[in-house]
MILO-186893 format. One record per residue (C-alpha): residue in three letters; x, y, z. Coordinates in steps of 0.1 Angstrom, whole numbers, plus 5000, padded with zeros to 4 digits. Example, Ala and Ser with C-alpha at 12.3 -4.5 7.8 and 13.67 -1.06 7.14 Angstrom:
# MILO-186893
ALA512349555078SER513749895071
This chain:
# MILO-186893
MET517849984851PRO514749894873ARG511550064862LEU508850124888LEU505350244880ILE503350424908VAL499650354901LYS497950654916THR494450554926GLY493150894938ASP493951234951SER494851334987PHE493051625004ALA493751954986ASP495652105016VAL497751795021ALA498751784984ARG499552154986ASP501552145018HIS503151805016GLY502651654982ASP500051424967PHE500251044969GLU502750994941THR504951274955LEU505051104989PHE506050784973ARG508750944952ARG510251104983ALA510250785002LEU512050614973ALA514850874973THR517250614987ALA516350354961PRO519050244936ALA520350554918ASP519350424883THR515750344892GLN513250504868VAL509950594884ALA506850684864VAL503250754875LEU499950624861ASP496950834872ALA494450534871PRO491150724876ARG491950954846ALA493850714824GLU492350634790ALA494050294789LEU496350084811PRO499950044799ALA501449714787LEU503349544814ASP506349434793ASP508649714804ILE507649734841ASP509749584868GLY507649694898LEU504149824906LEU503350044936ILE499550084940THR498750384962GLY496050464987SER492850654978HIS489850824992ALA487750594970MET486350264983VAL487149934967SER483649804974HIS482150084953ALA483549914923GLU484150234902PRO484950144865TRP488550264866SER489150044897GLU487449744883ALA489549784852LEU492749754873LYS491749404886PRO492549194855TRP495649404849LEU496849324884VAL496048954878GLU498148964847ALA500949134865ARG500948864891ALA500948594864ARG504048764849ASP505648764884ILE506049144884THR507149274918MET504149454934LEU503349644965GLY499749764972VAL499250035000CYS495950085018TYR493450104988GLY496049914968HIS496149654995GLN492449614994LEU492249624956MET494849354952ALA493049134977ALA489749184958ALA491449124924PHE492948794936GLY489748654950GLY489348794985THR486849044999SER487449405008ASP484749625024PHE484049845055HIS485649735087PRO482949635112ALA484849805140GLY485150135122ARG488050355111GLU491650305121SER493750615121GLY496950735136THR500350595144ARG499650235155GLU501749935165VAL501849645140THR503149295148LEU504749055123THR503448705121GLU505948415121ALA505648415082GLY506248795083ARG509548745102ARG510748515074ASP509548725046PRO511948885020LEU510249225022LEU509049255058GLY511549015075GLY514049285082LEU511649475104PRO511449445142ALA508849195154ARG506749505164PHE506949835147HIS504950155143ALA503150255111HIS500850535100LEU497250415093SER494150575078HIS491450345066ALA487750275069GLN487749975046THR489849665050VAL490549315037LEU487749115053ALA488648785036THR492048705022PRO492448564987PRO493148184982GLY496848124989ALA497548465005CYS499848465035VAL499248695064LEU502548875073ALA501449135099ALA498449215121ASN497349425150ALA494449445175HIS492249635150ASP493049445117PRO494249085113HIS495349165077GLN497849445080ALA500149285055LEU499749005029ARG501848825005HIS500148714973GLY502948544954SER506648514952ARG507048894947GLN503649044954TRP502849214987SER500249455001VAL500049655033GLN497149825050PHE499450095066HIS501050395048PRO504850365045GLU504850685024PHE503250905051THR505351145072PRO504251245107ALA503051585093VAL500851405067MET499451175094ARG498551475116ALA496951645087TYR494751335080LEU493751315116ALA492751675116HIS490451605086GLN489051295103ARG488451465137GLN484651445136ALA484551085123LEU486950975150GLN484951145177ASP481750985164GLN483350645170GLY484450725205GLU488150815199THR490051125210PRO491551295179GLU493851525199ARG495351225217LEU495951045184ILE497551365170ASP499851385200GLU500851015196VAL501951055160THR505650965157GLU508250885131THR507950535115PRO511350465099GLU510850085098ALA507650115078THR508950385056GLY512050175048LEU509849915031LEU509650125000THR513450134995ARG513649765002PHE510849704977ALA512849894950LEU515849684958LEU513849364955ALA512449484921ALA515949554909ARG517249204920ALA514249044903ARG515149224871GLU518749104873ALA517548744879THR515848504855PRO513548664829ARG509848684838PRO507548434822GLU505148564795ALA501548594806GLY499148324795
């Protein structure tokens, strides 16, 4: 049976976790329609004493965080070579928000604060030509809505990375880093209620950069296309497991 590991890279706001679930809970719920025999485990990376061996893992989901990749916290830096090894083993991977930025940094790109400031709310994302042909994102409409909440971004993509989606704020909304390794800046696990809660927390920061938080809250909507990526990811991980054995690292 396919074995997925959610790599939790931080905690949500206390009230969001209480009312809607923390990051790993949101991912588990969004994976509810994954293959019935899928096993899902959680690694709390900031609190982990050691990273697990990759031998029995078919897929990695790296969550968002309130931490910043550029701050290079020890637990975050420790994940980088582990992710490089996972890519070398051709393990199916999907990084989300912080996970997107961390994967880019681990593979030789640059992640830091976005020069145009924060992007929050339900925003439109557009697939590139490569994105329309992609095994994970290719089933989406050419333009779709997704929930976003980030101050940092991928400023420079890693060597060999392919840009799959972009929007007016961020040219690197989705990347492909290998045959089965993807990352997205948006949050497929967020629900509208979670997105509104995040906007409420960010009200002052958004006002400070000239945005209208109440308008952004009013514009929050369902994002079924983006959310469906998690089920599709689980299916791809299951198919990869059924296909040829993964090569050993090194």
